[in-house]
C-alpha positions in Angstrom: -5.3 5.8 -18.3 -6.8 8.4 -15.9 -4.9 8.9 -12.7 -6.8 8.5 -9.4 -5.8 9.7 -5.9 -7.2 7.6 -3.0 -7.0 10.2 -0.2 -7.7 7.9 2.7 -6.4 4.3 3.1 -5.3 2.2 6.0 -2.8 -0.2 4.4 -1.1 0.1 7.8 -3.4 -2.2 9.7 -3.6 -6.0 10.2 -6.0 -6.7 7.3 -3.2 -5.9 4.8 -0.4 -7.6 6.7 -0.1 -10.5 4.3 -0.6 -8.8 0.9 0.2 -5.1 1.0 2.5 -5.2 -2.0 -0.1 -7.1 -4.1 -2.8 -4.7 -2.9 -0.7 -1.7 -4.1 0.0 -3.4 -7.4 -3.8 -4.0 -8.0 -4.5 -0.4 -7.2 -1.9 0.8 -9.7 -3.3 -1.4 -12.4 -6.6 0.4 -12.0 -5.0 3.8 -12.3 -4.6 4.6 -8.6 -1.2 6.3 -8.8 -1.4 8.3 -5.6 -2.6 7.5 -2.1 -2.5 8.8 1.5 -2.1 6.2 4.2 -3.7 7.5 7.4 -2.1 6.6 10.8 -4.4 7.1 13.8 -2.7 5.7 16.9 0.8 4.6 18.3 0.8 1.4 16.3 -0.5 2.6 12.9 1.4 6.0 12.6 4.9 4.5 12.2 3.6 2.0 9.6 2.0 4.9 7.6 5.4 6.7 7.7 7.2 3.5 6.7 4.9 3.0 3.7 5.3 6.6 2.6 9.1 6.2 2.8 9.0 3.0 0.8 6.8 4.2 -2.1 7.3 7.5 -3.7 3.6 7.7 -4.7 2.4 7.1 -1.1 2.0 9.9 1.4 1.1 9.8 5.1 -1.2 11.5 7.5 -0.7 11.3 11.2 -3.3 12.0 13.9 -5.3 10.6 16.8 -8.6 8.8 16.2 -11.5 10.1 18.4 -12.4 6.5 19.5 -8.9 6.3 21.2 -8.8 9.9 22.4 -8.7 8.8 26.0 -5.3 7.1 25.3 -3.6 10.2 23.9 -0.9 11.8 26.1 1.0 15.1 26.0 3.9 13.1 24.7 1.8 11.7 21.9 0.9 15.3 20.9 4.6 16.3 20.9 5.3 13.2 18.7 2.7 14.3 16.2 4.3 17.7 16.1 7.7 16.1 15.4 6.3 13.9 12.7 4.5 16.8 11.0 7.9 17.9 9.8 8.5 14.7 7.9 8.6 15.5 4.1 6.0 12.8 3.3 3.5 13.8 6.0 0.9 15.9 4.2 -1.9 16.2 6.8 -2.8 15.8 10.4 -5.5 13.2 11.1 -7.7 11.5 11.2 -9.1 13.4 14.1 -12.6 14.4 15.1 -15.6 13.0 17.0 -17.2 9.5 17.0 -20.4 9.2 19.0 -21.1 5.6 17.8 -18.5 3.9 20.1 -18.3 4.9 23.7 -14.7 4.1 24.6 -13.7 7.8 24.9 -16.1 10.3 26.7 -17.3 13.1 24.5 -15.6 15.8 26.5 -12.2 14.0 26.1 -12.8 13.5 22.4 -13.6 17.2 22.0 -10.4 18.3 23.9 -8.2 16.0 21.9 -9.8 17.2 18.7 -9.2 20.9 19.6 -5.6 20.1 20.5 -5.0 18.6 17.1 -6.6 21.5 15.2 -4.4 23.9 17.2 -1.3 21.8 16.3 -2.3 21.8 12.6 -2.5 25.6 12.6 0.9 25.8 14.3 2.6 23.4 11.8 0.5 24.6 8.8 -0.9 21.3 7.7 -4.5 20.5 6.6 -6.6 18.3 8.8 -8.5 15.1 8.0 -11.8 14.9 9.9 -13.5 11.8 11.2 -17.2 12.5 11.9 -19.5 9.7 13.1 -22.9 10.8 14.4 -21.5 14.1 15.5 -22.1 16.5 12.6 -23.1 19.7 14.4 -20.5 19.3 17.2 -17.8 18.9 14.5 -18.9 22.0 12.7 -19.1 24.0 15.9 -15.6 23.0 17.0 -14.1 23.7 13.5 -15.6 27.2 13.7 -14.5 27.9 17.2 -11.0 26.8 16.5 -10.8 28.7 13.2 -10.0 25.5 11.3 -10.6 27.4 8.1 -6.9 28.5 8.5 -5.8 25.0 7.7 -8.7 23.6 5.8 -8.7 19.9 5.1 -11.0 17.0 4.3 -14.3 15.9 5.6 -13.5 12.2 5.2 -16.0 9.7 4.0 -18.7 12.4 4.3 -22.1 11.2 5.6 -23.7 14.4 6.7 -26.4 16.6 5.1 -26.0 19.1 2.3 -26.4 21.9 4.9 -23.5 20.5 6.9 -21.4 20.1 3.7 -22.1 23.7 2.8 -20.9 24.8 6.3 -17.7 22.9 5.8 -17.2 24.2 2.3 -17.4 27.7 3.7 -14.5 26.8 6.1 -12.1 25.8 3.3 -12.8 22.1 3.5 -13.0 19.5 0.7 -15.7 16.9 0.8 -14.5 13.3 0.3 -16.7 10.4 -0.7 -16.1 6.7 -0.2 -17.9 3.4 -0.7 -21.3 4.5 0.7 -21.9 6.8 -2.3 -22.3 3.6 -4.3 -24.7 1.9 -1.9 -28.2 1.4 -3.4 -30.0 2.6 -0.3 -27.7 5.6 0.5 -29.7 8.6 -0.7 -27.9 11.3 1.2 -24.3 10.8 0.0 -25.6 10.8 -3.6 -27.6 14.0 -3.1 -24.6 15.7 -1.5 -22.1 14.4 -4.1 -24.2 15.9 -6.9 -24.0 19.4 -5.3 -20.4 19.6 -4.1 -18.5 21.9 -6.4 -16.0 20.0 -8.7 -13.0 21.9 -7.2 -13.8 20.7 -3.7 -14.5 17.1 -4.3 -12.2 14.1 -3.3 -12.5 10.3 -3.6 -11.3 7.7 -1.1 -11.8 4.1 0.0 -11.1 4.1 3.7 -9.7 0.6 3.0 -10.2 -2.0 4.4 -13.6 -0.6 5.5 -16.8 0.3 3.6 -16.1 -1.5 0.3 -18.2 0.0 -2.6 -20.9 -1.9 -4.5 -20.6 -4.6 -5.8 -18.0 -5.6 -3.2 -20.0 -4.4 -0.2 -19.2 -6.6 2.8 -15.8 -7.7 1.6 -12.4 -6.2 2.4 -12.1 -2.8 0.7 -8.9 -1.9 -1.1 -7.5 1.1 -3.0 -8.2 -0.4 -6.4 -11.9 0.0 -5.6 -11.7 3.8 -5.5 -12.4 3.6 -9.2 -15.9 2.4 -8.4 -16.4 5.4 -6.2 -15.2 7.8 -8.9 -17.3 6.1 -11.6 -20.5 6.5 -9.4 -19.8 10.2 -8.7 -19.1 10.9 -12.4 -22.5 9.3 -13.2 -24.2 11.4 -10.5 -22.7 14.6 -11.9 -23.3 13.5 -15.5 -19.7 14.0 -16.5 -17.0 11.7 -17.9 -15.1 9.4 -15.5 -11.9 10.9 -17.0 -12.9 14.4 -16.0 -13.9 13.3 -12.5 -10.6 11.5 -12.0 -8.5 14.4 -13.3 -10.3 17.0 -11.2 -10.3 15.0 -7.9 -6.6 14.1 -8.4 -5.8 17.8 -9.0 -7.8 18.8 -5.9 -5.9 16.3 -3.7 -2.5 17.4 -5.0 -3.4 21.0 -4.3 -4.6 20.3 -0.8 -1.7 18.2 0.1 0.8 20.5 -1.7 2.1 17.8 -3.9 3.8 18.9 -7.1 
């Protein structure tokens, strides 16, 4: 069976409280043998680390979500730096900008985003970027902060091909989730066709954004197979080739042997 790497899951939040073990087993049955659990605030970061310590095939990312940027303190930034030394922490994030929700002012989001990129360069880890309705500002900050030094992932990418090309030039991988399978989602499909095979990743962002035909239900890592199948179809290659290449890409980025 082809091995898949779900590069972005949130098994560390309440939607999986009652059945995380069963969820992981279902994922493994579908060939999802590797995953990165992403922590994004004080509550979810320790749970991401705990899952990574419990399962040898689970890794953790730690960062501060832009929606909650207003809550991040200097102590939190120091804590992220300490956690970056953990052997199972493979990236910083998710970080970025989210202009959909208005909890954190844009200037605060930008400052917290910059601080985390600077930290990533200091500790030599790739970054995972959350971008919601903020494509150009994201690209501008990545350029200004020389984020190409760390590279990373444009998570659940929803921007244009032009934005994707800007990110590719800066040493970033483009990751696609459930929306690439949605019938009315033209843009992700167009971009997925064009992203080079050696810069492509797959993810679920579980429990959010479940792919077709499970749209509207709770997403889970097993469904990353549906994402991979759709991208293989768009690229007119075999599912096996897509799975092998995206897994190799993720292992290379996260420096997993």
